[in-house]
N, C-alpha and C positions, 0 to 999 in steps of 0.2 A: 499414521502419517508423521513425517518428520516434524519435530516440534516447531521449528521456525516456519514450516509450510503452513502450520495452523494459522499463524498471524496473517500470512498472505491470503489464505483461503477465506478468513473472516472478513478482511478488508475487501477482497474481491467480491464476496457475496453482497456486501453493502453496495459496492459500486454497481454490481449487476442490477440492484434494485432501482437505480436511477437511470439506467440505460433506457432509452425510449421516452424519457421525460424531456420535454423541450427545455434546454438550458440556454439562456440568452445572456449569461453573465460573462463579460469579456474583461480582459486585462484593463485595469484602470477604472473599473466600475465598483471598486471596493467590495469585490466578491471574495470568496474564501481564498482563491489563488493569490489575490493581492495581499491578503493578511499573512499568508505564508511567506511571501516574498519580503514584505516590510510591514510590521517589525520582525516577523519570523515566528518560529516555534519556540515557546518557552519551555526550557528544561526544568527538571526538579530542583536544580540549584538556583533558579531564578534568572539564569542567563537566557538571552534571546539568540536564535540561530536562523538566519534567513535561508529559505529554499531558493535555489537558482531557478530562473525562468525556464519554462518548457521550450522546446525547439520552435522556432518561428517557421511554420510550414509555408508561409507566403513567399519567403526567400530561403528555401531549404539549402543546407550545406551540401557540398559534393558528397557522393556516396562513399568515397574513400575516407572522408572525414567522419561520416557516420560509422564506418567499420573500424576506425582506429587502427589498432595493431593487427586486426583480422583482415581477411580478404572479403570484400563485398560479394564477390561471386560465390563464395562459400556461405556467407550469411544469408543470401537471398535464395539459396537452394530450397526446393520444395521437399523438405525432409524433416522428419521428427527430430533428428539429431543435428540439424544445422546449428552452427555455433551461436553463442550469445555474447555480445559485447557487454562488458561490465567495468565499472570503476568504483572501487571501494576505498573509503578513507575514514580516519577517526575524526570525531568532533572533540576538540580540546577546550579546556577552560583557559582563563587568562594566565594561569601558572604553567600551562602546558600539559596538564593532566588529562588523560583520556576520560571523557564522560559520555561518549555516545558514538554513533555510527552514521555515516553518510553513504547511502547505497544508490547507485545509478546504473541502469542497464538498458539495453536495446536488443530486440530480436525481431525477426520477420515471421509472420504467419500468412499462409496462402488462403486467405478468406477475404472477400470484399468487405469494405467498411460498412456497407448497408446491412450485411449479415451480423456483424458485431454490434450493430445498433438495435438488433432485435431483442427487446426486453425479455420476452418469455424464454427465448433461446439462452440468453446469458444467465438468467435465474436458474434454469435447468442445468446448465453447464456447471455453474459454481456450487449449486446444491449438491450435485454429484461429487464434486471435489471434496466438499465438506462432510459428506455422509459417512466417511470412514473414520471420523474423529469423534468418538463418543464423549470425550472429555471436554471438548469445546462447546461453546454455547453462543447463539446469536439470536436476538429478538428485535424485530422492527418496532420502533416507537412512534406512535401517532401523536399529533399535536395535543390531544387531550391528556395523554399520559405525561407529556413533558410539562404541560401547564400545572398539573397537580403537584409536580415536583418543583415548581417554581422556576422552570426553565423557559425562556422565551425562544421559540422556534423561529429562525429567520426564514422568510419566504423563499421558496425555490430550493430549500435544502432538505436533505433526508437524514434521519437519525436512527441509530440502532445501538442496542446495549450488547456489548461483546464481552465474553470471558475467554481468554486465550492462555492455555498452558504453554510454558516454554521449558524444554529440556527436562520435564518432570521435576523441576526445582523451583519454578516461579509460576504464579498465575497472575495475569494482568486483567483488570476488569474496569470498564468505563464505557462512556458513550462515544461512538464514532460518528462524526458529522461529515456529510459529503455534499458536493455540489457538482454540477456539470456545465460544460460550455461546448457548443458544437457549431460547426459550419459545414460547408459542402465536403471538405477534404479531411477534416479532423474531428476527433471527439476527445475532449479533455475531461477527466474525472478527478476531482480533488477531494482529499480526505484529511482529517486530523482527529486525534483523540481530544475531545472537547475539554478545555480547562474549566473546571467548576469549583466553587467554594467547597471547602472540606465538609461543611455542614449538609451539603446536598446528598440525598440518598443515592445519587448516581455519580458521585465524585469518583474520579479515577484512583484506583489503588493497585498496589502489587502485594502479593502475599507469598512468603516463602513456604516451600513444601519440603519437609524433611522426613527421615525415617527414624522411628524411636528404637529403643533397645531390642525390641523383638522384630524389627524390620517392617513395621506397619507405617504407612505414609500418614503423616500428621501435618495439618495446616497451621502455620504460625499466625501472628497478629498482622493485620493489614497495615501497610505503610502508604502514605500519599505518593501519587505518581503523576508526573507531567512530562510530555516530551515525545510525541510521535505524530507524524503526518507527512504527506507528500502528494504525489499525483501519478496517474496512469494516463498516457496519451496514445490514442490510436490515430495513425496517419496513413492515408491511402497512397500507395506507391504509384498510382495512376497519374499523380501530379508530376512525377519525374520522367524525364525522357528515357526511352529504351528500358523501361522497367515493367514488371508484370502488372497488368491493370487490375487483376483480382487478388491483390495482396496488400498487406498493411505492415507498417513498421510500428512496433509497440515500444514505447519509451516509458520507463518507470523511474521514479526518484523518490526516496524518502529519507527522513532523519529519524533516529531512534535513540532516546536517552537510555543509558544503562547504569543504574545505581550500582555502587560498589558491592552492595549486599547481594546482588544477583549471582555473580560467579566469582566473587573475590577480586574483581578488577583484572582478571586474566584475559587472554586472547581467545578464550573458548568460543564466545558468540561470533566474533569476527571471522574465525576460521571456518564457520559453517556456511557463510553466505555464498561463496562461489558454487558449491555443489547444489545448494538449495535453489538458487536462481536458475541454474541450468536444468534441474529436475522440474521446476515449476513451468519453464518454457516448454519442455517436452510434454509434460502432462497436459498443458493447455492445448498443444497441437493435437495430441491424441484425442482429447475430449471433443474438440471442435470437429474433428474428422468423423466422429461417430454420429453427429447430429444431422 
């Protein structure tokens, strides 16, 4: 599996765990989405970066706005290869140095929202996606395990311990925290890599992976890591006039901190996002069509 796809697969698997759980946390209720919007996601350098609000589906924008530079007629086609709208940008520090990534995308799937709310289906779907990644790891964490580690679990949230290899050069490990919010026409799933004190056994870290003189992969010393989170929103197109009633718009947005030690501050990671997101959308469509 593409190394960046591992990150999305692990996050998607956790989000699939909370599908079907009644989520009643709305904007303004001091839920996880409010914390991502203000004060934002804390990066490893201590800076805070707000996540923009999800689309307001009560007053949705015109479909041409949703499609941006693309054609909405092409975006809404019932096809595995229908195009994906995306907007990629760097996150910079006060001096203008690149320290991370802002990724925003939208695509259409021809599946009713009720189907995507089926918890068992979504778990099966994303378990299949993750099954071909033997290097990755994901473990659900119950309240008891969190308590033993000195972590207070917030009501209505779900937690999982993730290990995500990136490009065979970096491994990120930590707890992903997730929460859901739903109404008749939308389902919003919010996630972040939970910031914890470095003394915690579950504190987020990244580890370099290198090859020694004989070509064997060796793991270096772990370094503290903070700075990943976002949301995935599913919106029924039945809300819009003259649109397929059994289709959904998928909107995803996330921020990701990239320490200089990952890839030497190059454009390497950024250059992988367009193909990754397109492949992820196509794989999602193929997988859902099998179920």
